Structure formats: C-alpha cells, structure tokens
N, C-alpha and C positions, 0 to 999 in steps of 0.2 A: 341466552343470547346466541345466535348462530354465528358462524365464522366463515368468511369467504375463503376460497382456496388460496394457498400461499402464492406469493409472487416473489420473484428474484431469489428464491432459495431460502428465505427466512420467513417464518411465520411466528408465532401464532398471535392471536389476540389474547391479551391478558386482561381479564376484568377483575378488579379488586373491589370488594364491598366491605366496608367496615361495619361490624355489628357489635356495638357495645350495649348489649341488651341485659338489663337487670331484672330483678323480680317484681318491679313496680307494675301496676295495672296496665299502663300503656305498652310497656315492653311485652307483657304477657299476651296482650291482644295482638301485637305485631308478630310474636312468635306463632300464635295460633293461625295467623293468616298466611304468612309468607316465608318464614325462615326454613332453611334446610332442616331436615330431621334425619337422625340416624337411628337405625333399628337394631336392637339387641334381641335376637331370637331366643326361644326357650332352650334351655340347656339340653344338649344331646348327650346321651350315654353318661349320665351323671356319675355312675360308679367307676367309670374309667379314669385312671390316674395318668396324668401327662406330666413327665418330668420337665422342670424348667429348662434344663440344659443337659447335654450328654455328660457334663462334668459333675452334675449334682443329681444323680438318678433317684435320690430319696427326697428331693425337694420338688413339690408339685405345684403346677398351675392351678389356682383356685378360682375358676370362673364361677363356680356355684355361689361362693360368698360375694363375688363381684356383682352378680346379677341380683342377689338378695338385697344388697345394699342399694342398688340402683332403683329397684322397685319401691323400697321405703322412701327414698328421696323424691322420686317421681310423684309418689302419692302426696307427700308433704307439700311440694312446691306447686302441684297441679298445673304443670306446663311441660311441654316437650323439652328434652335435654339434648344438647349437642354432643357430639362424640367425645370431645375432651371432658365435658361435664360428667358424662357417664363413667369415664375411667377415673377421673379425679374423685367424684363423690362416691364411686364404688369402693374406694380405698379409705373412706372415713372411719375413724376409730369408733365414733358413736353416731351413726346416721340418723338415729331417732331424735337426738337432742341437739346435735350440732347446728349452730346458727349459720345460715348460708345466705350471704348477700355479696354479690360480686363487687370486688374493689374495696370491701370494708371488713368482712368477717375474716378472722384467722381460723383456718381449717386445721383440725388435728387429724393427721393422716397416718396410714400404716403402709409405707412402700414395700414392694416385694423384694428389693435387693439394692445393694450399694456397690459402686465401682469407683476406684481411686487410681489416679495416675501417680507415678513414683515421686514427683516433686511435691505434690500435695499430700500424698499418703504418709509421708514422714511425720508431718505434724498431726495428721488425723490419728495415726497409730500411737504417737506419743501422748495425745490427749486420751485415747482409749485406755492406754496403759495407766494413765493417772486416775481413770475412773475406778480402777480396782476390780473391774468385772472379769470373769474368767474366760468368756467366749462370746463371739458375736451372735446376736439373736436372729439375724437374717442372712441369707447367702451374700457373701461379699468377696470382691476380687481386687487385687493390686496389679497394675499394668506398668511395666518399665519401658517408657517411651520418651520421657522428657530429658534425660540426662546424657543423651548421646549426641556428641558434637559432630557436625558435618565438616570434614577436612579433606580426606583423600578418596573416600569411597566406602561402600557398605561394609565389607569384611574388616578392613583396617580400622575404620572408625568404631565398629562394634567392639573389636578386641581392645582398643585403647579405652573405651568407655568402661568396659568390665574391670580393667586394671585400676583406673582412676577412682571408680565409684564402688570398689569392692566392699568397703565398709558399710556403705548405704544399702547396697543390694543385699548384703548379708543380714543387716538389721531388718529389712522388709521381708526377706524370706523367712527368717526365724520368727519374727513377730506374726506373720501370716500363719505359720505352722502352729504356734502356741495358741493363737486366738481363733483359729478356724477359718482363715481367709485364703482363698485361692491366690496363687502367685504366678503371674505371667512373666517370665524371665526377659531380660534385655534381648532385643532381636525379634520378640514375638510380633511387634507391630504397634500401631497407634491405638490407644484405648478405645476410641469410638468405632474403629473398624472391627476390632475384636468383639466389642459388644454387639454390633450389627450381625456379625457372622455366627455368634454363639449364644447371646443372652437376651437380646431384645425380641419381643413378640407382641402381636396385637393384644392390647389391653393391659400390658405390664405397666407398673409404676416403678421406675428406677431412678434413683438419685446418684449423681456422680460428682466428685470433687474436681470438676473441670467445667468451664462455662459452655463448652460445645457438646455436652452430654445430650442436648436435644436431637443430635444426629439420629438417635434411636426412633424418633418420630417417623422416620422413613419406613419403619416396620409397624406402624400403627400403635406405638407405645407412648406413654406420657413419661418422658425422660428429662429430668431437670437438673441443671447445674447448681451446686451448693458449695458452701465452705466446709472445711473439715469438721467443725463443731456440729453442724447439722448432720453430717455422716455419722458422727459418734452417737448422736441421739438415736438414729435409726439402728445402728449396730448394737446399741444398748437396750433396744426394745422399748424405747420411749416414743410415744406418738410425736410425729414431726409436724411443725407448724409451717403453714404457707398461707399468705393472704389470698383469699378467694379470688381467682383470676377472672378478668373480663375475657371476652372472646372477640377476636377479629377474624372474620371470614374472608378468604381469598378464593374466588372462583376462577378456575382456569378453563378457557375454551380454546378450541382450535387444536392444532397438532404441532409439536416440535419437529422442525426439519431444518435442513441446511446447516448453517453455522450456529443456529440458536441452540442453546443447551439449558439443562436445568439450572446451572449457575446463573444464567441471565435472568431467570425468574426471580431469584432472591436479590440479585444486584438491582433489579428494577424496583422490587418492594422496598429495599433499603433506601433507594433514591427518593421514593415517595414518602415513606414513614419516618426517615432519618434515624439516627442512632438511639433515639429515646422514644420513638413513636409507638413501639410495642411494649413499653414498660408496663408491668402489671397485667399483661394479657397473654393468652395462648392463641397462636395463629393456627387456624384450621383451614387447610387447603381442600378443595372439592371441585366438582364439576367435570365435564367430559374431557377436559384437557389432561386430567390426571392419567388417563389411559395411555398417553403417549410418553410417559416418564417412567424410567426404569426404577426399581426399588432403591438402588444406590443413588440414582438421581434425586429421588424424593428425600433421601438422607442428606444429600448435599444442601437441599433447600432448607430442611429443618436445622441442619448444623449451623448455618449462617444467620438463623433467626436470632442468635445471640447478639449479632451486630446491630439489631434494632431494639435491643433491650427486652425482647419477649421472654416470658417465663419459660415457654417451650413452644414447639410447633408440632403439627401432626397431620398425617394423611390417613384416610380411611382404608381399611383392609380391602385389597383388590387383587386381581389375577397376577399382577406384576410382583406383588409381595409373596403370593403363593409360589410363584416360580422361583424366587430367591430362597425361600424357606426350603424348598425341595432341593435346590442345588447345594445348600449348605447343610444338608443332612437332617432336616427337620420336616420330613414329608410324611410322617406317620399319619395314618387315617384318623386316629384319635385327635391328634394335634390340629390337623386341618379342619376337622369337623368343628372343633371348638373355635377356631379362628373365624369361621363363617359367621359367628354371631355378631361380628363387627362389620358385616356387609352393609353398605350404605343404601339409603333411599336417594334417588336422583330428584331432589326437589329444589326449586329455585330459591335464590336469595334475592330479596329486594330491599334496598336501603338507599336513602337519599345521598349518603356519603359514598359515592362510587367514582371510580376512574376506569377508563378503558383506553388501552394503548396497544399499538403494534409492537411486539417484542422483537427487538434486533440485538445482535451481539453487543454486549456492553463491556466496559472496563471502568472500574471505579477507583478514585483516588485523585491525587496522592494524600497521604497523611490521615485519611479518614475513609471508612469503607462505605459511606453513604453518598459520596460525591460521584454521581453517575454520569457517564459519557457514553455515547455510541462509539464503536470502534472506528467508524467512518469519520468522526469528527475529532477524535482525541489528538491527532497530529497537529491540526491547526490550533486547537485550544492550547496545547502544550507550548507551541511557539509564541502565542499571544501572552501566555502567563509567564514565560521565561523558564519553563520546566525543560530539562534536558530531553531531547527527542531520541538520542542514540541510546539504545538498550544495552546495558552492561551484562546483565544476567537475566535469563528466563528460568523460572523454577516451577516445576509441576509436582503435585503431591499434596501433603498435609491431610489432616483428618477430614477436610471438606471434599477433596478431589483426588483420592488415591485408589479408587476401585478398579476392577478389571476393565470395566467399560471406559473409564477415564484414560487408563493407560492405552487401551486399544484405539481410541480416537486420536490421541496424540501420535501413536505409532502410524496411524493411517495417513496423517499429515506428513510425518517424517519420511515415510516410504515414498511418497510422491517426489519429495525433494531428492532423495537418493537416486531415484530413477533418472534424474536430470543431473546427476553428479554434483549435487549441492549439499553443503553442510551448514550448520547454524553459524551465523555471524556473531551472535552473542554466546557467552557461556551458557551452558544449559545443564540443569540438574533434575534428577528424577527421584522421587521418594515413594516407594511402594507402601500401601497402607498396612500391610500385615505380611507375616512370613508366608501365609497361604497365597496372597497376591503375588509376592516376589517369586515364589517357586513356580507358580502357574504362568506368569508372563515370561519367565526364563524358558519354560518348556515350550510355550506357544510362539516364541520368537520375537515378542514385543521388545524385550530388553535389548536384544541384539540390534534391532532397528534403531532404537533410541540411542544406543551407544555409537552405532555407526554414523549417526547424523551429528555426533559431537557431544553427546550427553554423558554425564557421570551419574551412575546409579548409586544413590546413598543408602544408608541403613534404613531399616523399617522402623522409622521413628519420626519425631516431630522436627528435629533439626532446625533448619533456617526459619521455619514458621514461627518459632518462639525465641529466636535469637541465638540458638545453638549453632553458630555458623562462624567458622574461622576464616573470614574473608581477607584475602591477600591482594586482591586486584585494585584496591583503592586505599587511600589514607583517610583517617577520620576527619570529617569536615569537608571532604571532596564532594562536590555536587554531582549526582549521577542518578540514573533511572534503572529500576528493575521492574519486571513484570512477573507476577506469581499467580498460581491458582489457589492461593491460600485464602484465609478469611479476614485477617486483620492487617492493616498497613499503617498503624500509628507511628508517629515519629520515633525512629530508632528501634522499632519492633524487631526487625529481621537481623540487623547487623550492628546495632548501637550507634550508627552514624546518623546524626540528625539531619544531614543533607542528602540522604538517600530518599529519592522520590519513588515510593512503592505503589504499584498499581495492581489491582486484583481483577482477575478475569477467569475465563474457563481454561482447562488444560490445552484444548486444541487451539485457542487463540494465542495462548502463551507460546506454543510451539511455532505457530505461523509467524508471530512477531519476532521470535528468536532467529528464525531463518532469515528474515528481512533485516533484523538488527536495528529497527527503527519503529517509533510510534506512528510514523507517517505511512503506514502500510495497512491497507484494508483488504484482507483476503477475498472478500466477496467480489471486488472489482479490479484490484491491482494485480500486476504481473511480477514474477521473479525472473531472473536471468540465469539459465543453466550453465553448466561448464562449457557447453558448446557455443555459448553466446546467444542462444535462441531463448526467447521469452516464453514463459508458460504460466498458466494460472492454476492455482491450487483448487482442487475440487472439495466440496464440503465433505468432511470425514464421515465414514460409516463403519461402525464396529459392533461386534456382538456385545450385549449387555452382560452376558455370562458365558463362560467357556463351553465349547461344544462337548468336550470331555469333562469328567469330573474335576473339581479343583484339586490341585496337587497340594497336600497339607504342608509339605516341607518338613522342617525339623520339628520334633516334639519339644515345645518350650514351656509347657504348663506344669506347675508343681501343685499337686493336690494336697490340701492340709490333712493331717492324720485325724482319725476319729477322736483321739485323746491327745491333745498337745500339752497337757499340764506339766509334763516333765521337760518340755523344751525350754532352753535358756535363751534369753534375749539379751544381748551384751551391748551396753552403751558405756563407753569409756568416759570417765570424768575429765580426761584431758583431750577428748576428741574435738577437732575443729569443724566436724561435719554434723555431729549429732549431740543433742543436749536435752537431758530430761527436764521436764517443765516444773516450774515452781508456781503455786497458786498466785493469782493476782490478789492485790489487797481489796478488802471489802469497803464499801461506801461507809464513811464515818458518820453519816447522819446529818451532815451540815450542807449548806449551800456551797457552791464553787465560787469562791471570792477572788477577785483580782487576778484572774488568769492572764498570762502573757500570750501574745499571738505568735506562735512559732513561724507561721507563714500565712500570708493572704495570697491565695493562688489566683493567677490570672488565666482565664479561659479554660480549655479542655484539660481535665486531669483524670486520666485513666488509671487502672491499677498498674499499668506499666510505668506511669509517672510516679506512683506511690511506692511501688516495690518492683524495681526492674528485674527482668529475667536475665537471659543470656548467661554471662559468667557468674551471676549471683545464684543461679540455680543450685550450685553446689552446697549452698548454705541453708537450703530449705528445711533441714532438720535441726538447725542450730539457731535459735531465736536471737540470741545476742549478736552473733556474727552477721546474720542477714539484716539486722536492724541498722547496719551501717549503710544501707541503701535507701533509707526512709526518705521519700519525697525528693530524691536527687534529680528527678526529671521534671518536677513541677516548676512553673515559672513564677517567680516572686514579683508581685505587682509593684513593689517598691522600687525595683531597679531593672525589671525586665530580664532578669538573669535566672538560670537554673542553678540550684544547689548553692545559693548565696543569700543568706539571710542575716539581718541585724540581730546581734545578741543584746537584748534589752537591758541586761545587767552589766555588760562590759562596753556596749556601744560599738563593738567590732563586728565586721561582717565575716561569716564563715560558713562552712557546709551545714546543711540542715540537720543531719544526724548528730554532729558534734554539738550543735547548739542545743538540741533536745536533751542530749546526755548531760550537758552542763546545767540546764534547768533542773533536771532530775536530781543531780548531785546536790543542788542547793535547796531541794525540797519545794520547788516551785511548779505548780500545775500549769499546763499550757493548752492551747486550743488551736485548731486549724480552721481557717475560713476559706470557703471555696465557691465555685461557680455552678453552672448547670450540669446535671447528669454526672455528678461526682462519683468516681469509682467505676465508670463504665469499663467493659472489657472482661478480662479474665476473672475467674471465680477466686483467684488466689487470696487465701485467708490471711497471708502474711501482711497484706495491706491494712488489715485491722489489728493483727497481733503486734506489729512493730510500733505503732503510735501508743498502744496501751503499755507495752514493755518499757518504752522510753518516757512515760510520765504524762502522756496525753490524757485528757478527760472528756473532750467533746469535739465534734466535727460539725461546723455550722456552714450550711451551703444553701444554694437556691433549690437544688433537687438532687436526689440520689439515684444511682442505678440499684436495682432490686437486691442483687446478691450482696453487693458491698454494704448496703444498709443493714441487712440482717447479720452479716459477719461482724460489723461494729457492735451491734447489740449483744451478740454472743460473747464478746470479749469484755463486756462491761463498760463500754464507751457510750457516749450520748450522741447519736446521729440526729441532728436537729436541722430544721429548714426555716428560712425566713418567712414569717407570716406575710410580709410584704417584700418581695424580691428586691425592690429598690433599696431596702435597708442595707444590702451588701455594700452600697457606696458610702454609707455612714461610718463604716468601720475602717480605721487606718491601722497599718501594721504596728504603730507605736502605742496604740491604745491598750487598755486593760479591760477585760470582760468579766462580768459576774453573772452566773446563772442562778437565779433565786426561785424559791417555791418548790424545791426538791422534797421537802417534808410532806408536801401535798401532791406529789407526783402521781398522776392518775391518767388512765386512757382518755384520749380526746381533750385533755385539758392542757392548753399551751403553757409554756414556761416563759418567765420573764428574763430578759437579758439587759443588764445595765452596762452601757459603754462609757468608760471613763477616759476622757481625753487628757493628754499631758498638760493642757492649760488649766485643768481643774474642772472644766465643764463636763456635764453628763447627759446622756440621752438614754431613753428606755425603748426597747423594741420588744416584740413578741416573737417567740420561736415555736413552731409546731413540731409534733413528733407523731410517730405511728406505733408507739409502744402499747401493747396490751398488758393485762395484769401479770401474766407469767413472765413477760419480758422485763417488766419493771422489777420483778424479783431477781432476774439475772443481774441487772444493774446494782441492786442493793447488796447482793451476795458477792459482787465483783466480777462474775462471769457466769455463763450458763453451766460450765463444768463445776464451778464451785457450788452452784445451786443443786446440781445433780447429786453431789456428794452429801449436801445437807439432807436432801430427801432420803438418801440411803440410810442415814443415821436414825431416821424416825420410823 
C-alpha cells in the first residue's frame, strides 16, 4: 500500500492486517500466495564464535543450531515460516518430533537466557534454592529496578532505597554469586533498558520475570514475560513450555513525522485489538514504515504489546537495529554478519481482516491502556465524561519510554518553552532508563533543560510506573488527572489512589501537556503564552535517536558471578519480615474438590494489580505469608460493589479478603474465586498465583484468562478453569458452594464438571474447560511444578 505525503505535520498511514494462519490446507495455500516471508540466509563463518554479551565472553550465540532446527521444521511443515516462527521453532527441544499447531500445541523450548527484576527475582531465586540445584544452566541476570521509591530525586531516593532494602539486595547479590547469576545493582536502570543495551540480539529467545520483557523485540529477539516458576525451569535446564503462538501481522507504511511517535503506533494497535486481542499471539511488525522508527522506538512498540495480551512482539532486523548495536558496543563484524541472516524479504501481506488509518498523536485512558483518543479530542471527551482536565503531574520515563531519543524529544519541547520564559504548569518528573542513559543525558545537556523547565530527575528505576511513588500533592480519594509516558494506567496503578485518572501517551506529548497544564491543549494547533505575554506555538520535536558521541557508561553497577560460587553463603533469617524460605505446597489428595466456598465473585476487570497490589507491598515480595495480606484487596465484590469486603460464609460477617481466606484455611475449608473476562491481565507477577495457593485456594473459575497468569496458576498447583458457557458466570452466587468433580479422570481436552449448590438446596451442573496438558496435570497432582521437579530428580 502506498502512502501519500504527510499533511499538517503528522503522518503516517498505519495498515494492520491480522494473520491467524494455522497449518491447515487453506492457511498453507494462503501462505504460499500472499503472506510476507522472512529469509534466513546460510550461516556465515560458522567457526567464528560470537559472545552473547560483553559480560559473558564464554557464552556464545548459537545461530548454527538455530538454523539447523529451522530447516527441520520447515521441511516438516512444508510451508514458509514467519520471522517469529523461525526463532521460536529454532529453539525447540526436539524439532523432529515436536507437535506444532498454532494455538493448540504446547511447545517445549530451550531459551538462551533468563532475566529477572528484583521484585520477582526474590521468589524466583527462593524457588530455585528449593530445587536443590547447584548452579543455573543458562546465562541469567537480576536487575534491581522495582524497589526504589520516587520521593525527592535520583540520588536521595537511591540512597534511601539501598538502606531500606539492604537485606533484600544482599540476598539477591549473594544468591546470584552462589548460583551463577549476574547482578545489576540498584541504580543500574530498568531491566528492559539494560537488556536492550546489553543482552538482546536478533534471533535470541529470552524469558524474563516481567510482563514487559517483549521490549527486546525491538532488537529482533523473541523475548517473553513469564512467572518465576517458568524462569526456574529454564535456569534448571528443563525444557520450557509455551502454547504454540498464533501470529498477528502489522504492516506499517508511510513515515513517522511531526508529533507522531512510535508510542502512537502501539496506542493505536491497543485501541483496535483491546487488552485481550493479542492473547496467544505474537505481533510481527513489518513493511516500509519500519524504516522510519528507531531501534528504541521499536522497543517501545514491542514493550507495550503486553497491554494487548500478546505473547510477545518483534521487528525484523534492519539498519536501525545495526546502528543501535554499533552504538552499544556490539558492532563486531562477526556479530553483524550473523545478524544479517534475519534480514527480511519485503513481501506483501494480504488478509481480509484489515484496518487502515491515519496515525495521529494519541492519548489512552483513563483506567485502561486500550481506551484510545486523539490528543485533539481528549479535552472535550474529558469534559463530557467528567474527567478532570487540569493535569496535576506529567511523568516521562518507564521501561517503555526512557531512551536517549525519548529524553531528547522531551528536551526539544522543553527548550522551546524555556526560550519564551515558560515553565511547566504541572508537576513534572523524568526517569532515565539506565545509568548509561542518565550519564549521557547529563553530559549532553538534556537533564539540565528538563530540570530548568521545572522537572525533577528521578532514580534510574521503575518508580511511579509501578506505584513506587510517595505522592504528597493529593489525598487518597481526591479526583485528579496525571499524564504519563508509561505503559499501564489501571486503577491505583501509579499512586494507589482509585480516583487518579491516568492517561498514557508519548514523552513529548506529556511534556507539552505539562507545559499547558490541561488536557484541553493540542500542541499541533494550540498556542502557549510566553513570559512576555506573546503567544507562540510549539514546533514538533526533533532529536537524535542516538548520541553523536559514544554513550557515557556512568558508574559501574554490574556484579559478575564468580566461576565457583559453591562456598558463597546465602542468608535468610527465620525472623525476617522481608524474606521467607518456601515450604512445599500440599499434594492433591486424589479426591474431587467438594463443597468449596466462594471467597469472592469478582465483578469486571481484575488485573494482577487487583489480585496482588504493588506499591508499598513490593517490600514483601520475598515473604509469601506477609505479601498474602494483599490478596485480591483491589477486586470488586459483586455482592456489594466494594473492594476488600467479602462475606465470611462461616460467620456471615463481612471483612477483608485476605482475612477471610486465612480463616477458611484455619478451618480446613477449601475455597474458589469466580471471575470475569481476561482475568489476571497486566503484570507477570507470580504472587497473584502464589498467594491464593498459600491461603488455601484450589481453583479460579473465570470467563477467560490472561496468558501469563493462567500459566502461573498451573505452576502453583491451582486449577485455572473457564466457563464452557460464559453465561454460566451469572448462575453462581457468592453464597453458593461449588464442587469440581471428575478429577480422577483429569485429562487434556476433557472438560471438568462443576456442581453449583445453592443455599435453598437446589443444584445446577455446568461444564468447565481447561488448557492443561499431561505434564501440567502432573503439576496439579504433585501440588506444584516445583514439587514435580523434585519428584523427577529422585528418579
């Protein structure tokens, strides 16, 4: 599709074509005729060894094995493979015998590496310690980015975090040293920016214990967010299971220009596909429009694919990636020669399910990242909806938008305002993505410009994006609006205030809106008033995607694990309130689950933020019993439309959800949760599955699940089940008792029966579907995947 030249400073045309093509004959024929094809060239210089990263000089990129596996699968399927298929199938444990059917088969894969952020790494490392294994089997890293609270500014906040979290940081550092895991100290930066700068490369398969791990797709890798138990499998050298993804193709045409940004691409896609439209699929971007997007811009787009439920997202290797690899010290001839094997063919996608639209600057929200509005309309929409139009705080950064280019484009907007004597009307914060970004924007003057316009530069960490924000400008319950360049804006996500209306947009739009202080400002057409009383119009920002000089690496914040860490001691105090060694969950007793009480019937959206809140609760991520006190405190009870208030079926008193669950457990009573659509969307946080299991939960019954959460529940020995008929959700009342029968014959593809027992003595029977395969059923029977791993070690 051709694209007309841009008008009014914004372009481009964005063409989206959904391609859910399976191995059936019709799909095979369609592939043969019109689907884009990616080419993997013959391996060049096979004898040359290329290190995965500068930190692991003896761990090598294995393109030879990748290509060998691809050829085997291509011959078996007898059809062209997309780029994502080539990388995924290239990492199969057994490419000869593995069943491959999109959306159905469970693939057994061998990822290249693992990455963990500090909040999730605690539980992942505690589980790895429980496994009894001496050392990780693949290159792995821990990144300290989640536990730093934003209060006063970078240096002060970092110092405070090191003091408060000393016990946790010491545990992670010593566990890393003992088990062979690299440790990025607090202040290093956000995990996904560090991965992009050092570890992602074309063709890599990386799994990370954070839902925004797909950020690495901006460098042509298959990078997938998982729970800690999945990471333990990979670190233990066990094949990792993933349901064979479908593929959604997104063709980009035209050229990004003016106020349009890479963020607008994914905001538009989110508006089209919604928060669950990408579930079970990999998003592949291609087309001539790719050439106008920087490498970090591609990473932004892939990063936020988590908001549409996608397994991951990917861009094909291209010159912008080569440029980024060179600037980040990975420009060796051997490496770039190998990367060329992922050079794409420019073939067209044709599919009946297509959308074509002019891409304009967007702002999504509030309360959900898929509610898309144009910047020009948001002011009037907000007034009609009763949303506050005055902006209290503008925040730029996060793992989605904290690159050198992002900071430069924001600084370009701020510089224009300073030239007219203007500062931000809203509070304004800036979060650099890494120590390298921080040091470089200080050197190049961006930080000074952003501070001069009224901004506060925060620590190189997640901060307000994940609720680590000590906000003093409002009281809880006060209605207000904030605009961010972050990825998520669920209720209470940023500041724990349910009345904060959070909107997500690009860093440059955040900056412009913060200067105006209102949602009723469109920088494309509206004017600001300078200190001299004269009106002026902001020009669209222009900034370098990479620094003209080399990056300034800043402080050295990496701790390399010793070759032999067997003598390293890992200390976990039995009286600690932050860390707790794990006890195995109980095994299935071989019986059906009879007369379970309903802990809560959830009304509407229930994300992992609702199930296991972040913010102040992050300090308990290594202590399962303590963090379980936040179980489902954000979910809305359908019985009374309240959060954290459920009826205790044994006492008939209403009380907090965790307290009620603990009471049931103390009485030896099993319980179940009933939920709505896309249950567990959002973060990969494994605690949302660990907590219900710890407090006596047995099953979660919903209309549909988000991918990561469903897997996490299975890993911990819970039963994630879906209504065969979604309307059956309405048949269950919070005062009912539920029995799940047929567990002795539990088998893949065979629904389970649920008997609903009403208080009046009447009963109804409904059917529940599941996606368990044979090995996952063994997890349930053993009590958890970790229990099953230990059983297998004994044989």
